[in-house]
C-alpha positions as CSV (number, residue, x, y, z in Angstrom):
1,X,-3.1,-0.1,16.7
2,X,-6.4,0.0,15.4
3,X,-5.5,0.9,12.0
4,X,-2.9,-1.4,12.2
5,X,-5.0,-4.6,13.3
6,X,-8.1,-3.2,10.3
7,X,-5.7,-2.9,7.3
8,X,-3.7,-6.4,8.6
9,X,-7.2,-8.3,8.9
10,X,-8.7,-6.7,5.8
11,X,-6.0,-7.9,3.2
12,X,-5.2,-10.9,5.3
13,X,-9.1,-12.2,4.3
14,X,-9.2,-10.4,0.9
15,X,-6.3,-13.1,-0.1
16,X,-8.3,-16.3,1.5
17,X,-11.5,-14.1,0.0
18,X,-10.1,-14.1,-3.6
19,X,-7.6,-17.5,-3.4
20,X,-10.9,-19.2,-2.7
21,X,-13.1,-17.9,-5.6
22,X,-10.2,-18.7,-7.9
23,X,-10.1,-22.6,-7.0
24,X,-13.7,-23.4,-5.9
25,X,-14.5,-25.4,-8.9
26,X,-11.3,-27.1,-9.4
27,X,-10.7,-30.3,-8.0
28,X,-9.4,-31.2,-5.0
29,X,-10.6,-34.8,-4.1
30,X,-8.4,-36.6,-6.4
31,X,-4.7,-36.8,-4.8
32,X,-3.7,-35.4,-8.5
33,X,-5.7,-32.3,-7.7
34,X,-5.3,-31.7,-3.8
35,X,-1.5,-32.5,-4.0
36,X,-0.4,-31.7,-7.2
37,X,-2.9,-28.8,-8.5
38,X,-4.3,-31.3,-11.2
39,X,-0.9,-30.6,-12.8
40,X,-1.9,-27.4,-14.1
41,X,0.3,-24.8,-12.9
42,X,1.7,-22.2,-15.1
43,X,5.5,-20.1,-15.2
44,X,4.4,-17.0,-13.3
45,X,2.3,-19.1,-10.6
46,X,4.9,-21.1,-10.2
47,X,7.8,-18.3,-9.7
48,X,5.3,-16.8,-7.1
49,X,4.9,-20.2,-5.1
50,X,8.8,-21.0,-5.2
51,X,9.2,-17.5,-3.6
52,X,7.1,-17.5,-1.1
53,X,7.7,-21.0,-0.1
54,X,11.0,-20.1,0.3
55,X,10.9,-16.4,1.3
56,X,9.8,-16.8,4.9
57,X,10.8,-14.8,8.3
58,X,13.9,-17.5,8.7
59,X,14.9,-15.4,5.7
60,X,13.6,-11.9,6.6
61,X,14.5,-12.6,10.5
62,X,17.7,-14.3,10.2
63,X,19.2,-12.8,7.4
64,X,18.8,-9.3,8.0
65,X,20.0,-10.3,11.9
66,X,22.6,-11.9,9.8
67,X,23.6,-9.0,8.1
68,X,23.2,-7.0,11.5
69,X,25.6,-8.8,13.4
70,X,27.8,-10.0,10.3
71,X,28.5,-8.4,6.8
72,X,26.5,-9.0,2.9
73,X,28.9,-12.3,3.1
74,X,25.7,-14.2,3.8
75,X,24.2,-13.4,0.3
76,X,25.7,-16.5,-0.9
77,X,22.1,-18.6,0.2
78,X,20.1,-16.1,-1.9
79,X,22.7,-14.7,-5.0
80,X,23.8,-18.3,-5.3
81,X,20.4,-20.1,-5.3
82,X,20.1,-18.4,-9.1
83,X,22.9,-20.5,-10.5
84,X,21.6,-23.7,-9.0
85,X,17.8,-23.0,-9.7
86,X,19.3,-22.9,-13.8
87,X,20.9,-26.5,-12.7
88,X,17.2,-27.3,-11.3
89,X,15.5,-26.5,-14.9
90,X,18.1,-27.8,-17.0
91,X,18.9,-30.5,-14.9
92,X,16.7,-32.3,-12.4
93,X,13.0,-31.3,-13.7
94,X,12.9,-33.0,-17.0
95,X,13.6,-36.0,-15.1
96,X,10.7,-35.5,-13.1
97,X,8.6,-34.6,-15.5
98,X,9.5,-37.5,-17.7
99,X,8.4,-39.8,-15.4
100,X,5.6,-37.9,-13.7
101,X,6.8,-38.4,-9.9
102,X,4.3,-37.0,-7.4
103,X,7.5,-37.0,-4.5
104,X,11.4,-37.1,-4.6
105,X,11.2,-40.4,-3.2
106,X,9.7,-42.1,-6.1
107,X,12.4,-41.3,-7.7
108,X,14.8,-43.1,-5.1
109,X,12.3,-46.4,-4.7
110,X,12.4,-46.6,-9.2
111,X,16.4,-46.1,-8.9
112,X,17.3,-48.5,-5.8
113,X,14.6,-50.1,-4.1
114,X,11.7,-49.7,-1.9
115,X,13.8,-49.9,1.1
116,X,15.9,-47.1,0.7
117,X,12.9,-45.0,-1.0
118,X,11.3,-45.3,2.9
119,X,14.7,-44.3,4.4
120,X,14.3,-40.9,2.2
121,X,10.9,-40.6,2.8
122,X,11.7,-40.9,6.6
123,X,14.1,-38.4,6.5
124,X,12.2,-36.0,4.8
125,X,9.7,-36.2,7.4
126,X,11.6,-35.9,10.5
127,X,13.5,-32.6,8.8
128,X,10.3,-31.0,7.7
129,X,7.8,-32.3,11.2
130,X,11.7,-31.4,13.7
131,X,13.1,-28.7,12.0
132,X,10.8,-27.0,9.2
133,X,7.9,-26.6,10.3
134,X,8.8,-25.6,13.8
135,X,11.4,-22.8,12.7
136,X,8.9,-21.6,10.0
137,X,6.5,-21.0,12.8
138,X,9.1,-19.7,15.2
139,X,10.8,-16.6,12.9
140,X,7.1,-15.6,11.8
141,X,6.4,-15.4,16.0
142,X,9.4,-13.3,16.2
143,X,8.9,-11.3,13.2
144,X,5.2,-10.8,13.8
145,X,5.4,-10.3,17.7
146,X,8.2,-7.5,16.6
147,X,5.8,-5.6,14.4
148,X,2.5,-6.1,16.7
149,X,4.9,-5.3,19.7
150,X,2.5,-7.5,21.5
151,X,4.7,-7.9,24.3
152,X,4.0,-3.9,24.9
153,X,0.4,-4.3,23.5
154,X,-0.3,-7.1,26.3
155,X,2.0,-6.8,28.7
156,X,3.1,-10.5,28.7
157,X,7.0,-11.7,28.5
158,X,8.6,-12.4,25.5
159,X,8.1,-16.2,25.7
160,X,4.1,-15.5,25.6
161,X,4.4,-13.4,22.6
162,X,5.9,-16.0,20.8
163,X,3.2,-18.9,21.9
164,X,0.9,-16.7,20.9
165,X,1.6,-15.6,17.2
166,X,3.1,-19.4,16.7
167,X,-0.7,-20.9,17.9
168,X,-2.5,-18.0,15.8
169,X,-0.3,-19.0,12.4
170,X,-0.4,-22.8,13.0
171,X,-4.7,-22.3,13.7
172,X,-4.7,-20.8,9.9
173,X,-2.7,-23.2,8.4
174,X,-5.0,-25.3,9.4
175,X,-7.7,-23.9,8.0
176,X,-5.8,-23.3,4.3
177,X,-5.1,-27.3,5.3
178,X,-8.7,-28.3,5.2
179,X,-9.5,-26.2,2.0
180,X,-8.2,-26.9,-0.3
181,X,-4.5,-28.0,-1.3
182,X,-1.5,-27.0,-3.2
183,X,-4.1,-24.6,-5.7
184,X,-5.3,-22.9,-3.3
185,X,-1.8,-22.4,-1.6
186,X,0.0,-21.1,-5.4
187,X,-3.1,-18.7,-5.4
188,X,-2.7,-17.4,-2.2
189,X,1.3,-17.4,-2.8
190,X,0.6,-15.2,-6.1
191,X,-0.7,-12.4,-4.2
192,X,0.9,-12.2,-1.3
193,X,4.6,-13.0,-3.5
194,X,3.1,-9.3,-5.4
195,X,2.3,-8.1,-1.1
196,X,6.0,-9.3,-0.1
197,X,8.0,-8.2,-2.8
198,X,6.5,-4.7,-2.5
199,X,6.6,-4.7,1.2
200,X,10.0,-5.7,1.3
201,X,11.5,-3.2,-0.7
202,X,10.2,-0.6,1.3
203,X,11.4,-1.3,4.3
204,X,15.3,-0.7,3.2
205,X,13.7,2.8,1.7
206,X,12.2,3.7,4.5
207,X,15.4,2.7,6.6
208,X,17.7,4.6,4.4
209,X,15.6,7.2,4.8
210,X,15.4,7.1,8.6
211,X,19.5,7.4,8.6
212,X,19.4,9.6,5.6
213,X,17.3,12.9,6.9
214,X,14.5,11.4,4.5
215,X,17.0,11.3,1.6
216,X,17.6,7.0,0.6
217,X,20.9,8.3,-1.6
218,X,22.0,10.3,1.5
219,X,21.1,7.2,3.5
220,X,23.5,5.1,1.9
221,X,26.3,7.6,1.1
222,X,25.7,6.9,5.4
223,X,26.6,3.6,5.2
224,X,28.8,3.3,2.5
225,X,30.6,6.3,5.3
226,X,30.5,4.2,8.6
227,X,30.3,1.0,7.6
228,X,31.8,-0.4,4.4
229,X,33.1,-3.6,5.8
230,X,29.2,-4.7,6.3
231,X,29.1,-4.4,2.0
232,X,31.8,-7.0,1.6
233,X,30.2,-10.2,0.5
234,X,33.7,-11.6,-0.4
235,X,33.4,-13.7,3.4
236,X,36.5,-15.0,5.5
237,X,37.0,-17.9,7.7
238,X,35.3,-15.9,10.5
239,X,32.0,-14.7,8.4
240,X,28.8,-16.8,8.7
241,X,29.5,-17.7,5.1
242,X,33.6,-17.9,3.9
243,X,33.4,-17.3,0.3
244,X,35.2,-20.8,-0.7
245,X,31.8,-22.4,0.6
246,X,30.1,-20.7,-2.4
247,X,31.7,-23.8,-4.6
248,X,31.7,-26.6,-2.0
249,X,28.9,-27.3,0.5
250,X,26.5,-24.2,-0.5
251,X,26.4,-25.3,-3.7
252,X,25.2,-28.5,-2.5
253,X,22.6,-27.2,-0.2
254,X,21.4,-24.9,-3.3
255,X,21.1,-27.9,-5.4
256,X,19.3,-30.3,-2.4
257,X,17.0,-27.0,-1.4
258,X,15.6,-26.6,-4.9
259,X,16.2,-29.4,-7.1
260,X,15.0,-32.7,-4.8
261,X,13.6,-30.9,-1.3
262,X,10.1,-32.2,-1.7
263,X,8.1,-28.5,0.1
264,X,10.1,-26.4,-2.8
265,X,10.2,-29.0,-6.1
266,X,6.3,-30.2,-5.6
267,X,5.6,-26.7,-6.7
268,X,7.3,-27.8,-10.7
269,X,6.3,-30.8,-10.1
270,X,2.6,-29.0,-10.5
271,X,3.5,-27.6,-13.8
272,X,1.3,-27.6,-17.0
273,X,4.1,-28.3,-18.6
274,X,7.9,-28.9,-18.8
275,X,8.2,-25.4,-20.5
276,X,6.1,-23.9,-17.5
277,X,7.7,-25.1,-15.1
278,X,11.1,-24.2,-16.6
279,X,9.9,-20.4,-16.7
280,X,8.6,-20.8,-13.6
281,X,12.1,-21.8,-11.7
282,X,14.4,-19.0,-13.6
283,X,11.8,-16.6,-13.7
284,X,12.3,-17.8,-9.5
285,X,15.8,-17.0,-10.2
286,X,16.0,-13.8,-11.5
287,X,14.1,-13.1,-8.5
288,X,16.5,-14.0,-6.0
289,X,19.2,-11.6,-7.4
290,X,17.2,-9.0,-5.6
291,X,17.1,-10.9,-2.2
292,X,20.2,-8.8,-0.7
293,X,18.3,-6.0,-1.0
294,X,15.6,-6.0,1.4
295,X,17.2,-9.8,2.8
296,X,20.7,-8.0,4.6
297,X,20.7,-3.9,3.8
298,X,17.6,-3.7,6.0
299,X,20.3,-5.7,8.9
300,X,22.9,-3.3,7.8
301,X,20.5,-0.2,8.2
302,X,19.9,-1.8,12.0
303,X,22.9,-2.0,12.8
304,X,24.0,1.8,11.7
305,X,20.5,2.7,13.6
306,X,20.8,1.4,16.5
307,X,24.3,0.3,16.8
308,X,25.6,-3.1,18.1
309,X,23.4,-3.0,21.3
310,X,20.7,-5.8,20.4
311,X,20.8,-8.5,22.9
312,X,19.8,-11.2,19.4
313,X,20.7,-10.5,15.6
314,X,17.2,-11.8,15.3
315,X,15.7,-8.7,16.7
316,X,17.0,-6.4,14.3
317,X,14.8,-7.0,11.6
318,X,11.2,-6.4,13.5
319,X,13.2,-3.2,15.3
320,X,13.5,-1.4,12.3
321,X,9.9,-2.2,10.6
322,X,8.6,-1.2,14.0
323,X,11.1,2.4,14.0
324,X,11.0,3.4,10.1
325,X,7.7,1.7,8.5
326,X,4.7,4.5,8.9
327,X,1.9,3.7,11.2
328,X,-0.8,3.3,7.8
329,X,1.2,1.0,6.2
330,X,2.6,-1.4,9.1
331,X,-0.6,-3.3,8.6
332,X,-0.3,-4.3,5.0
333,X,3.2,-5.1,5.9
334,X,2.5,-7.2,8.7
335,X,-0.5,-8.9,6.3
336,X,2.2,-10.1,3.5
337,X,4.8,-11.1,5.7
338,X,2.1,-13.1,7.6
339,X,1.1,-14.3,3.7
340,X,4.7,-15.4,3.2
341,X,4.8,-17.2,6.9
342,X,1.8,-19.0,6.2
343,X,3.2,-20.1,2.3
344,X,6.4,-21.6,4.5
345,X,3.8,-23.8,7.2
346,X,1.8,-24.9,4.2
347,X,3.6,-25.9,1.8
348,X,5.8,-28.4,5.0
349,X,2.3,-29.3,5.9
350,X,1.4,-30.3,2.6
351,X,4.4,-32.3,1.0
352,X,4.7,-34.0,4.7
353,X,1.2,-35.0,4.5
354,X,1.9,-35.9,0.6
355,X,5.0,-38.2,1.7
356,X,2.9,-39.9,4.6
357,X,-0.3,-40.9,2.7
358,X,1.2,-41.6,-1.0
359,X,5.0,-43.4,0.3
360,X,3.8,-44.4,3.5
361,X,-0.5,-44.9,4.1
362,X,-0.5,-46.4,0.3
363,X,2.1,-48.5,0.0
364,X,2.4,-50.2,3.9
365,X,-0.9,-49.0,5.5
366,X,-3.8,-49.5,3.1
367,X,-2.6,-50.4,-0.3
368,X,-6.5,-50.3,-1.3
369,X,-7.5,-47.1,-0.3
370,X,-9.1,-44.8,-2.2
371,X,-8.0,-42.3,-3.8
372,X,-10.7,-39.8,-1.7
373,X,-9.6,-41.4,1.4
374,X,-5.9,-40.5,0.8
375,X,-7.7,-36.8,0.9
376,X,-9.2,-36.8,3.6
377,X,-6.5,-38.5,5.6
378,X,-4.4,-36.2,4.3
379,X,-5.8,-33.1,5.3
380,X,-6.0,-34.7,9.5
381,X,-2.5,-35.7,9.1
382,X,-1.7,-31.9,8.6
383,X,-3.7,-30.9,11.1
384,X,-2.0,-33.6,14.2
385,X,1.5,-32.5,12.6
386,X,0.2,-28.7,12.6
387,X,-0.2,-29.2,16.2
388,X,2.9,-30.5,17.1
389,X,5.0,-28.2,15.7
390,X,3.0,-25.2,17.4
391,X,4.4,-27.3,20.6
392,X,7.9,-27.7,19.1
393,X,8.3,-24.0,18.1
394,X,9.1,-21.9,21.0
395,X,11.8,-24.2,22.2
396,X,14.0,-22.6,19.2
397,X,14.6,-19.6,21.0
398,X,17.7,-21.3,22.9
399,X,19.2,-22.4,19.7
400,X,22.6,-19.2,20.2
401,X,24.4,-19.6,16.6
402,X,21.4,-17.3,14.9
403,X,18.5,-18.5,13.6
404,X,18.7,-18.7,9.9
405,X,22.6,-20.2,10.9
406,X,21.3,-23.2,12.9
407,X,18.8,-23.5,10.2
408,X,20.8,-24.6,8.2
409,X,23.4,-25.9,10.2
410,X,20.5,-28.8,11.2
411,X,19.8,-29.7,8.0
412,X,22.8,-31.0,6.4
413,X,21.8,-34.3,8.7
414,X,19.3,-34.5,5.8
415,X,20.1,-32.4,3.0
416,X,22.9,-32.8,0.6
417,X,23.0,-37.0,2.4
418,X,19.9,-37.3,0.4
419,X,21.0,-34.8,-2.4
420,X,24.1,-37.6,-2.9
421,X,22.3,-40.5,-3.7
422,X,20.1,-38.6,-5.9
423,X,22.9,-37.2,-8.3
424,X,24.8,-40.4,-7.9
425,X,21.9,-42.4,-9.2
426,X,21.3,-40.0,-12.1
427,X,24.3,-39.5,-13.2
428,X,25.4,-43.7,-12.7
429,X,23.4,-46.7,-13.3
430,X,25.3,-48.9,-11.2
431,X,25.6,-48.0,-8.4
432,X,23.9,-50.9,-5.6
433,X,20.8,-49.8,-3.3
434,X,23.2,-51.2,-0.5
435,X,25.7,-48.4,-1.5
436,X,23.3,-45.3,-0.9
437,X,22.0,-47.1,1.9
438,X,25.3,-47.0,3.5
439,X,26.4,-43.8,2.7
440,X,23.4,-42.1,3.7
441,X,24.5,-44.0,7.1
442,X,27.9,-43.2,7.4
443,X,26.7,-39.0,6.3
444,X,24.5,-38.5,9.1
445,X,26.9,-40.2,11.5
446,X,29.6,-38.4,10.9
447,X,28.4,-35.4,9.8
448,X,26.1,-35.6,13.3
449,X,29.7,-36.3,15.4
450,X,31.5,-33.3,13.7
451,X,28.4,-30.4,14.4
452,X,27.6,-31.5,17.0
453,X,30.9,-32.8,19.2
454,X,32.9,-31.1,17.8
455,X,32.3,-27.4,18.8
456,X,33.7,-26.8,22.2
457,X,36.5,-24.9,23.2
458,X,37.9,-28.4,25.0
459,X,38.2,-29.7,21.2
460,X,39.9,-26.8,19.6
461,X,42.7,-26.8,22.8
462,X,43.0,-30.6,21.5
463,X,43.4,-30.4,18.5
464,X,46.2,-27.7,18.8
465,X,47.1,-29.0,22.2
466,X,46.9,-32.6,21.4
467,X,45.8,-33.0,24.9
468,X,43.1,-35.4,25.9
469,X,42.4,-33.8,29.2
470,X,40.6,-30.8,28.1
471,X,38.2,-33.5,26.7
472,X,34.6,-33.7,27.9
473,X,31.3,-35.7,27.4
474,X,30.5,-37.4,24.1
475,X,34.4,-36.1,22.8
476,X,36.3,-37.9,25.9
477,X,34.0,-41.4,25.2
478,X,35.5,-41.6,21.9
479,X,39.2,-40.5,22.6
480,X,39.1,-43.8,24.7
481,X,37.1,-45.8,22.0
482,X,38.8,-44.9,18.7
483,X,42.8,-45.5,18.3
484,X,44.9,-42.2,18.9
485,X,45.7,-41.7,15.0
486,X,42.0,-41.9,14.3
487,X,40.9,-39.4,16.7
488,X,42.7,-35.9,16.1
489,X,42.5,-36.4,11.9
490,X,38.5,-36.6,12.8
491,X,38.7,-33.8,15.5
492,X,40.7,-31.4,13.2
493,X,37.9,-32.3,10.7
494,X,35.2,-31.8,13.3
495,X,36.7,-27.8,13.6
496,X,36.3,-26.9,10.0
497,X,33.2,-24.9,9.0
498,X,29.6,-26.9,8.0
499,X,29.5,-26.2,4.8
500,X,33.3,-27.5,3.7
501,X,32.0,-30.9,6.2
502,X,29.3,-31.4,3.8
503,X,30.8,-30.9,0.7
504,X,33.9,-33.4,1.8
505,X,31.5,-35.5,3.2
506,X,29.5,-35.5,-0.1
507,X,32.8,-36.7,-2.2
508,X,33.9,-39.6,-0.1
509,X,30.4,-40.9,0.2
510,X,30.1,-40.3,-3.5
511,X,33.2,-41.5,-4.8
512,X,32.0,-44.9,-2.2
513,X,29.2,-45.1,-4.1
514,X,30.6,-45.1,-7.6
515,X,33.2,-47.7,-6.5
516,X,30.6,-49.9,-5.6
517,X,28.9,-49.9,-8.8
518,X,32.1,-50.9,-10.3
519,X,33.2,-53.7,-8.7
520,X,29.6,-54.7,-7.4
521,X,27.0,-53.4,-10.2
522,X,23.5,-52.9,-9.6
523,X,21.4,-55.8,-10.9
524,X,18.3,-53.4,-11.1
525,X,17.8,-52.0,-14.4
526,X,16.8,-47.8,-14.6
527,X,16.2,-46.0,-17.4
528,X,16.6,-42.6,-17.3
529,X,15.8,-41.2,-20.5
530,X,12.3,-43.2,-20.3
531,X,9.5,-40.3,-21.0
532,X,6.1,-41.5,-19.7
533,X,4.5,-38.3,-21.5
534,X,2.7,-37.5,-19.1
535,X,3.1,-33.5,-19.2
536,X,4.6,-32.3,-22.6
537,X,8.8,-31.9,-22.1
538,X,9.5,-29.6,-24.9
539,X,12.3,-27.5,-23.3
540,X,11.4,-23.8,-23.0
541,X,13.1,-22.1,-26.1
542,X,14.1,-18.8,-23.9
543,X,16.4,-21.0,-20.9
544,X,19.6,-20.1,-22.4
545,X,19.3,-16.4,-22.8
546,X,17.9,-16.2,-19.4
547,X,20.7,-18.8,-17.9
548,X,23.5,-16.6,-19.5
549,X,21.8,-13.3,-18.8
550,X,21.3,-15.1,-14.4
551,X,24.9,-15.9,-14.3
552,X,26.3,-12.7,-15.4
553,X,24.1,-10.9,-12.9
554,X,25.9,-13.2,-10.6
555,X,28.9,-12.3,-11.3
556,X,28.4,-8.3,-11.6
557,X,26.6,-8.5,-7.9
558,X,30.0,-10.2,-6.3
559,X,32.3,-7.6,-7.7
560,X,29.9,-5.2,-6.9
561,X,29.7,-6.1,-3.1
562,X,33.5,-6.2,-2.4
563,X,36.6,-4.8,-2.0
564,X,36.4,-3.7,-6.2
565,X,33.3,-2.4,-5.2
566,X,31.3,-0.5,-3.2
567,X,32.9,-2.5,0.2
568,X,36.6,-0.3,-0.4
């Protein structure tokens, strides 16, 4: 334990020191310097920061947990992201950099109106404060608690160990928030990114050695012999990610996440120019192709090693790390995993602070505020948000559907609704602001009713037998106030996979906005092609060949992990 703790502290402190020394002379007092790293990030730094911001323990713990309980179908979240990143680099990023946007709501305000901008801004804020930040802390606590065996070492309960780690991560995150904004986080991400890729690939290698008698190739043979079904990425209707969802809601969620999610796209908005931004985004897309090897394969190895005995799939990854990783490497791996948690947490804090300061405080509370004041109060806002997230995070332990599935389901309240008005606003210059507001409200209400009143056994019985007596609570109330011909189709709709629901609502709302634009066109003129020349917007000359290569690799991976490949 002493060796593990020493190596953990050494690497963690080393990253902090190097990041500070690399950025101590950089300007972090202005809003561009603090919130956008002075618009000076290069491709490799952007790629590393994107990967680390995305890759935290909700993926390491959550996806491996679903690999343990289900199969390789969940790789759609990783491999599918590579295709979405191509679209982001080609379509979204050039538009953002031409206009010099600091936040995504800036586009919404310029395209529609200030009221719609504030609705989107607050949707982001609620999503980050109530969903993103607590989940990052909780998933990080699950992973770190398992690796360090805090329950056994300190003789505390599971929930107490979660509280301990949540507050340790949160307090260190506050230190980063006070230090230097986005730039110091991006440098730390680059260092931790290298370490996490090395550490991430160590786990499946050691795991395969454990089940293969010291030979990783033999370990692969054991897995393919005993549980080949686990390697099938062509998910069925009962799997967490049915294959059809790759072309419906999942693609939309990935486009939102990588192209319009403030926490992620803020790294690319800080690019030195479009070429570096596209290079960073596509490099991240290449890295995502390797995701199944360290984000799902360890869960399958845990299934072979421990059997189907774990109470929660989310426990599989920490237990595997404890079981197979040599003691002298445990501290290093814990440090890079801790860095990934901090990266996602700090990214959420920085983006939330950016949205609060630039779109709320500056616009409505104190328009005359100086840049130094915005940065200073942005840091205090980050501290308050961090403390709130630390209080909320342990409550997520009550989620029953698995950490990653829970995260994606609740994110549906704001991700695709925002993406809908964003993409329609870019493709159609006639859709009015009123159509955007109606679409947001309709989307959120209907999605909420389908997901959180439509998953009980009573609903399923009702849909099959049309028997109102099985309904309770909200369902019974809805039945009593809605006409019969509306109720049954709605309940059938609510029994579908949430990704299909998101896609259907996207089509309905986009069509509505298009129709409104035809009959009641917006009087506000938005010029999409206007370039403010804040940064150079020349395309990367290797964009096309790299994109084609990524698409070919995606197709190859799905062929490999199917009945035509190793899942046969």
